[in-house]
N, C-alpha and C positions, 0 to 999 in steps of 0.2 A: 655318123648318124644324121638323119635329116628330120627336122621338126617343122610343123606348120602352125603359125599363129593366125587364127581367124578373128578378125575384128568385125563386129556387127554394125548394125544400123546407128547412125549419128556419130560414130566414133571419129569420123573425119572432122568433126567439130570440137574435139577435145582442145582445150586451151581457150575456147570461147564459150562453151556450153557449161552452164551451172558450175562455176568455179568452187562453190561451197562443197559440192559433192565430189567433183572430179579434179579440183586444183587447176593450175594454169598450164600444165604440161601438155604438149601437142602430141598427136599420133606419131609424127616423125621423130620426136624425142623419145617416145616410148619404144619405137622400133629400133632406134639407135642404141638404147640401153640394152635391149634384147640382143642385138647384134654383138655388142661389146661382151656381154656375159657368154654368149654362144662361143665367141672366139676364145675366151678364157677356158671354157669347158671342152673345147675341141669338137663342137658340133655345128651344124648348119641350121639356120632358121630362116624360113621364108614367111613373110607377112602378107596377108591379103585382107583388104577391107572393102566392103560393099554395103550399099543401102538397099540392095535388091535381093529379096529372099531367094529367088530362083538362081541368081548368080552364086549365092552362098552354097546352095545345094549342089550346083554343078562343080564348084571348087572342092567340096567334100568328096564328091564322086571321083574327081581327078586325084585326090589324095589317096584314095583306095588303089587306083591304078598305078600311082607313083610308088606305092609301098612305103609311105612315110613311117618313121619309127614312133611318132607321137604327135598329138594335136593339142594345142592350147586354144581355148575358145572363150572369148568374151562376146557373147551374142547380143548384149544390150537387151532391149525390150523383147526381142525374140525369145529370150530365155523363158519367158512366162507363158508363151502361147504357140510357138512354132513347132507343130507336130511334123511338118515337112522337113525342117532342119533336123529334128530329133530322129526321124526315120532314116535320113541320110547318114547321120552319125552312127546309127546302129549297124550300118553296113561295115564300118571300119573294124579292123581287128587289132589295132594298136591302142595304147593308153590315150585317153582323152581327159584333159584337165579343164574343168570349167573355172573361170575366174571373173571377178568383178572388182573394179577400183573402189567402189563404195561398199559399205556394209548393207547389203540388200535386206538383211533381216532387221535392220533398224530404220527402215524406210516404210513407204506405203505398203499396206497389207498385200496388194497384188504382186509386189516384188518378192515376197517371201517364198513363192512357189517356183520351182524350176522343172520344166518338162523334160530336162536332160538328166535329172538327178539319178535316175535308176540305170543309166547307161554310161556314166562318166566314172573315172577313177575316184574323183573327189572334187570338192569345190573350195576355192580360196576367195575370200571376199573381205574388203574393208581396209586394205593396206596400200591403196593408191597404186603408184607404179610398181611398188614392191610385189603386188599381187601377180604381176606379169613375170617377174624374176623368180618368185617362188614357184609359179606354175611351170616354168621352163625346167627348173631344178627337179621338180617332182616328176615331170614327164620323162626326163632323162633317167632318173632313178628307176622308174617302173619299166621303161623300155629296156634298159640294161638287165633288169631282173628277168624279163621275158626272154632275152637272148641267152641268158645263163641257164634257163629252165630246160 
């Protein structure tokens, strides 16, 4: 099974950006932990990060053509306003799990709303790097459920 981890805007700055909210873990370390878990669970994970909304949309389109089994998405600030990314995600037929390292519901009011909420399998927030690992486990569970259906 193949899964796609989409990292959004500013995530290349993890480890430097607001350690109170995001800790000191880097994007490379997050991806390393995802790869380790994927290996344990017998699946493949490809990670993609961009600071350009159009590039994110194009990678989502490619995921459709690649027939990925599931997508994990931490879109960062795009979560709250990117209808372009939302519309691209709506094209996918696989499970999509939205995740956030910080608890977006305990932060500024504008972060409480996700434009993806009605098209994703669910949302995981507030567990730091574990949010990524929980999202992968969730995506696998739901993808396997769809295969068995």
